[in-house]
N, C-alpha and C positions, 0 to 999 in steps of 0.2 A: 570621574563623575558619572552618574547614572543618566543615560539618555531619556529624553521625553517620552520615546515610544516604550521603553521598558517599564517606565512608571505608568503610562497609560494602559499596557497590557495587564500589569499587576492590579490596577485599579478595576479594570473590567472583570478579571478573574474574581476579585474580592466580591464585586457586586454579584456575580453569577453565584458564588457560594452562599452569599446572604439571602439571595432569592429562593435558592434551594431549601436553606434552612428553615424559611418561613413556610414552606409548603408541606408542613406537617401539622397534625392535629395537636393542639394543647390539651392535655389531659389533667383535670384537676385531681386531686386526692382527697380533698376536704368536702364533704357533703354540703356542709353549711355554706361554704364558700361558692360551691357550685350553685346553690339554690338562690343566693344572693345575687350571683352574677345572672342568672336566668331571669330573675325578678327585675334586675335593672335593665336588661336588654330585651326582654319579652320573648326570650328563646325557650325551647323545650330543653329539658336535661336528658342527655343520652348516657345511660349507666351501662358500663361493660364490666359485668361480673366475670372474673376471669381467674384461672389458675395460671399466672403468667410464666412460671418457671417449670411446669410439669405438664399442662394440658395441651396436647397436640393441636386439637381444633381451636384452642385459644390463639395459639401461635399462628395457625393458618388464618384465622379471621383478621388478625393484627397485620399479617404480611399481605394478604390478598385483597382484603377490603379497605381496612383503615388507612393504608399507605396509598390507595388509588386516588388519583386526581380528583375525580368526581366526588368521592366521599369527602376529601379534604375541603372541597369548595361547598358541599352541603353542609359540613359541620361548621365551617366558618360563618356561613350565612343563617343557620337556623338552630344549631345546638350549643349547649355548654356541655362538654364531654367529661365525664366523670369515671375514673377506673376504680373499681371495687375489687381489690385482689386478695387472693387466697393462696399466697405461695407456699410451697413446701420446704424450699431450700434457702430462700432469702429470708433475712431477719425482718421481723415487723413488730411494731409496738403493740404491746398487749391491749391498750386501749383501742387501737384501730382494729385489731383483730375482732375485738367483742363488738365494736360498732358495726363492722362488715357483716358479722354474723346475724346481727339484729336486722340489718337492712336487707339481707338474703332472705331471712324469714318473713319480714313484712312483705315482700314482693314474691314470696313463694317460689324462689329459686331452688330447683332440684339438681341442675346440673350445669356444666360450663362448656363453652361460653354461653352466658344468658345476656340478653340485651333488653333492658327496660327503658322505655322512653316515658318520662313524666312531664307534667306541666310544671310551671315555675313554682308551684306550691308543693310539689312531690307526689301528687296523684298520678298513678300509672295511666298512660293512654295508648300504650302499644307494647308488644314484645316481639322478640326475634331471637335469633341465634345464628350459628354458622349454617349457611345454605350451600349444600353440595352442588356442584355443577354451575354455580353462578360466578361470574367475574365481578370486578369492583362496580362497573357501571350498572350491571343488572342488580346488584345489592342496593345501590343507590335508588333504583326504580322501585325496588320492592319496599324500601323505607318510605319513599314519596307515596306510594299506593296505601301503605300502612297508615300514614298521617293523614292522608287526604291531599291531593294536589292543590286544592284552593287554599288550604291553610299554610301551605309552604310558600306560595307566591306572594303572600302579604308581607309587608315590610316588617310588621311585628307579628310574631306567631300568635294566632288566635287558639283559644283552647277549644278542641273539637268536642262535640257532644256525643258523637256516634262512632268512635273509633273502634274497630274490630280488634279484639285483644288476642286473637289466635295467632300462632305461628304461621 
């Protein structure tokens, strides 16, 4: 018979793993779903244009910024995150490839990684990319400045009128 202590330890470990699993950003892969979620929640759409399996800076931004505790919290509170991937080695549906190309053209994406932040209707309100020399907390600060601190502190993200669209 298993002792109560063993069961308690197993339960605590299980809860710890569950908490860690929740501490990641959920990335949508469908643009329409992301916009619908943004509309329903009043959040911005955070689009990550990436070459996930070949672009070194895309891999760095993912590891260094998107897995950082401060970004995970910012994303959970203010963004619907969308990955717009351009892989070279992974299989990708032709319809999705075409749509991703059209979305990149619409937002004038010239290189990877490119971060485009849109309002809930899909209008770009900010741009960014990999920022050398920054850590995760500094990147979150950069995003907060980009959007305007006042807009991020409201319970529902308001659409800013004068966001600077420069890197």
